[in-house]
N, C-alpha and C positions, 0 to 999 in steps of 0.2 A: 771303543771300537775304532779301527783304523781302516782306511780305504786306499788301496794302491791304484793310483791313476796313471802310472808311469807309461804303460803301453800306449794309451791314447795320447798322452802328452808328446811322446816321441813321434807318433804318426803325424800330428799337427805340425811339429817343428820341422820334420823332414819336408812336408809339402810346402811350408812357408819358406824354407831355405831355398828350395828350387825356384820359387817365384821371386824371392828377393835377389837371387843371383841374376835372374833375367832382367829385373828392374834396374839393378846396379849397372849392368852392361849397357842397357839402353840409354840410361842417363849419361854415362861416361862417353858413349859414342856421340850422342847429340851435343853434349857439352863441348867435346873436342871440335866438332864440326862448326859450332856457332861461336866458340870462344867465350861463352857465358860463364862468368865467375860464380853467379848464384847457382847455376845448374851444375857446375863442377863441384861446388860445395854440397849441393844436394846429393850428388853421386857419392861423395865422401861419407855423407850421412848414411847412405844406403850400404856402404861397406860395413858399418856397425850393425846393420840389420842382419847381414849374413853371419857376422861374428857372434852376434847375440844368439842366433839360432844354434850355432855350434856350441856356444857356452851353455845354452839351455839343454842341449842333448847330453852334455857331460854332467851338468848338475842333476838332471833328471835321473841319470843312471845311478847316482849315488844317494838319491833322496828318498829311499824307501821309508814309508811310515812305520814299517814293522821294526820293533826293537830287537836288538841282539846283545850279546855279551859286552861288546865294546861301546854300544850306543843304546843304553836301556830306555832312553826317551825317544827312540826313532832317529831318523836321519833328515827330517824335513827342513832343518836349517840349511842344508846344502842348497836347497832350491832358493831359499831367501838370499844366500850368498851369491848365487847365480844372478838373481835380480839386481843385487847391488853392483855386480859386474856390468850389467846393462847401464846402470846409472853412471858408472865410470866412463864407459864408452861414449855416452851422450855428452859428458863433460869435455872429453877430448875433442869430439866433433865440433862442439860449440867454440872452443878455442881456435881450432883450425879455420873455421868459417870467418871468425872475427879477424884473425891474422891476415887472411887473404883479402878481405875487404879493405882493411887499413892500408895494406901494401898497394892495392889498386888505386886508392885515393892519393897516396903519397908519390907513387912512382908512375902512375898511369898504366895503360895496357892497350892491347889490341882492340880494335872496334868489334863490337858484338854484332853478328848477323844472324838472322832467323828467317825461316821460310814457313809457309803454311803446313807442308808435309811434316816438318820437324815438330811443329806445335801439335799436330795430330798424334804423333808418337808419344808426346808427353801426356796427352789425354788418355792413351792406353795405359801408361805408367800410373796415372791417377786412379784409373779403374781397378787396376791390380792391387794398389795400396788399400783402397776402400774395401775390397773383398777380403784381403788378408787381415785387416784390423777387426772387422766384424766377425770373421770366422774364428780368429784366435780368442777374442773376447767372449764370444758365445760359448765355445768349448771350455775356455778357462773358468768361467763362472759355473758351468755345469759340473765340471770335475774338481772344482776348487783348487786350481793350479796357479800359484802366484807367479810362476815363470811365464805362463801363457798370458796372464792378465798384464804383467809388466811389459811383455813384448808387444802386446796389442796397444798399450799406451804409447810405446815408442812409435809404432806404425801409425797411430793417429796423428802424431806430430809430423810424420812423413806426409800425410795427406795435406795438412795445412801448409807445410813447407812447399810441396809441389804446386799447390794452388797459388801461393805467393810467387813462386818462380815463373809459372805460366803467365800470371798477371804482369810480372816484370818484363818477360820476353815479348808479350803483346805490345807493351809500351815501347820496347826497343824496336819492334817491327814498325811501329808508328813514328819512329824517329827520336825517341827519348832515351838516349844511351845511358844517362845517369841512373835510370830506374834499376838497372841490373845490380849496381853496387849498393844503392840505397836499400834495396830489399834484402840484401845479404844480412843486414843487421837484425831485422825482425825474425828472419829464419834462425839466426843464432839464439835469439831469446826464446823462441818456441822450443828449440832443442834443449836449452837449459831448463826450461820449465818442466819438460817431460822427464828429464833426469831427476829433478827435485821431487816430482810426484812419485816416481818409482822408489826413491830413497825413503821418503816419508812413509810409504805404505809398508815397507819391509823391515825398517830398522827396529820397530817395536818387538818383533819376533826375536831378533838377534840380541837385544839388550834385556830381554825378559821383562818388558813393561807389563804392568797390570792389565789383564785381559778383561776382567769382569769386576765391577764395583763390589767390594765386600758386603755392602749393605744389601745388594740384590741376592747374593748367595745366602746371607743370614736370613733374609725374609723367607726364602724357599725352605731352608733347613728347619727353622722353628715352626713351620706350618705342618710338619710331620708329627703326629701324636707320639708322645714319649720323649721329645726333644725339649730340654729345658733352656739351653742356650748353646751358642758356639762362638769360638774366638780364634785368634791367630789364623785368620783366613787369608790365604794367599792364592793368587792365580797368575798364570803366565801363558804365553802363546798368542794366537790370533783367533778371535771368534769366527767360526765358520770353517776354519782349517783344522786346527787342533789346539785344545785348551787343556791345561793341567791345573787341578785345584787341590789345595791342601787345607785342612782345618782341624781344630780340636772341637769335639762334640760332647756336650754334657747331656747325659740321657738318664731318664727315670726308668731304670730297668733292674729287676731283682736278680737276674742271672745273665751269663754271657750270651746265651742263645737269644734272649729277648733284645739285648743290646745290639746283637748282630742283625736281627730283623729290622730294627729301627734304622741302623746305618744303611742297610740295603735299600730301604725306602727313600732315604735321603739321596743316595746315589742315583736311584732310578729317576727321581724328580729333577735332579740337576742334569742328568743325561737327556731327558726329554726337552729341557729348556735350552741347553748349551751344546748339544752334540755336534761334532765328536769331542768327547772329553774323557780324561782319565783322572780319577779322584782317589785321594788318600785321606782317610779319616782316623784320627786318634780319639778313642772313646775315653770319657772320664765319668766318674760317679756323680750322683745327684748333689752331694754336699761339697763338690769341688769349688774352691775359691782361688782366684788369681787376679793380680793387678793387670794382667794382660787382657782381661775381658773388657771389651770396649763397646759392647752392645747391651741394651737392656734385656733381661730375661723375659721369656714369654709369660704373660700373666695366666694363671690357672682359673 
């Protein structure tokens, strides 16, 4: 069974795109006024937020879970590719932040100035980021959307980045100019960590990493009356999004109809445990023997 969440995903991405454009503009204006390197770096980071939303809209358009002639397994890897694009943007932002900080240390720069009204504007930015992160994560988990969850992870990094920048600018306001440059480095590390988290979460889907331990599938299969054993068990996908399972099933059945009923029950139990899942089962007779069988048969 597949669930098409694209309409809701697009709605969330459009709302967050509008908010991210507002946040980006506000950071850029305040950063220009104050001359703050860390805040301008944070504004650059926010450029990736808007780009990620656009990328997410494009990926969502092509990520239908419904199979067709050209994509018999559905299109959900498009969404994972979009999430990897977010990780790439985060890597670029990290490099730009570090490059700017090193140049400021080596070449110097203009004095950073900050006033209370500008700090209040940054608190508004922080509030918007917090809303966007929790809104995207909540909807993403509910509709099982990797692109929303990945973007929420990115926005969570924005929250910590903005908190760090505000802390640094408060230090600048108190007369500690060096805090602006120093805090640019942890900002870069937070950005890098966010990108790594997104990459680690979505790469298994793209490389067809094992989704479910074969022992777990074997245990469920042999619990069905009429199943002697199963082997050549393979699974891929991401549990909770979409999983594909293949196996060879040895059944104690006198005819095709009985064998079919047994496999239907196996599929039903696997769907109850691992849904959404698509299952392909190759049926074999009771006397079947193979070196590929790696699990002990069920004792009668």
